[in-house]
C-alpha positions, 0 to 999 in steps of 0.5 A: 908327256903332257897330262890331261889337265895339260892338254886341257889347258892348251885346248881351252887357251889355244885352240878357242882361239883359234877363229881370232885374226887381227889382219886383213883378210886381203893381205893373207888370202891372195894368190901369193900370200895363200899358201903360206900363210895357211900352212903358218896358221895350221903350224901355230895350231898343231899343238892345240889340235894335238891335245884336243884330239888326245881329249877327244879320244880320252873322252867317254863321250866324244861327239860331246867333247867335240861339240863343247870345244865347238860351242867354246870356240864360238862363245868366245867368237860371240863374246868379241862380236858382241863387244862391238858397239856400232852395228855396222862395224860389227857386221864388218867383224862378223862377215870378215870372221866368217870369211877367215874361218871359212877359209883358215880356220875349218881347212886347218881343224879339216886338215887333221884328219882325224874323226875328233877333227872331223867332228869339230869341223863340222860342229863348228860350221853348224854352230857358225850357221846358227849365230850368223845366218847372214854369213854362212860358211861351208866346210872347206879344204886347203888344198881346193882352195889353193888350187882354185888361185891356179885356176882361171876362175877359181877364186869366183867360183870358190868365193860362191862356193863352188870349189870348197 
């Protein structure tokens, strides 16, 4: 069984990178690929989410801990974005990362279905909206997103924020 220090390492070096994606969003977010890509992504971060959940439960101030982790994730994202010097490339990266976060990250965190992950998802959406006002995201659900592909206009509604 892992101790607190090990769990903190898993969260700090694993979960903090949950927003990292170097793949073209169009190749992983389409009718044929999304379900398998999402489930693989979820499996990759399950250990980090488990460690985070346990640390949340051990915390004397769990909501503050959830906000702290959301802020760490956001700080990592901001560091990545700020390294891009060309404005147009930075804006494209923000748009791509926002889509990835809305379609993969938040649904993966929420899929864990604990009070800890509910708080983390909510705080991460809140921080994302503060830091990227032009790239607003909302809390999404994997099942609803995936079902949107099966409906004729599901993807258009999803992109307009109606399905999620």
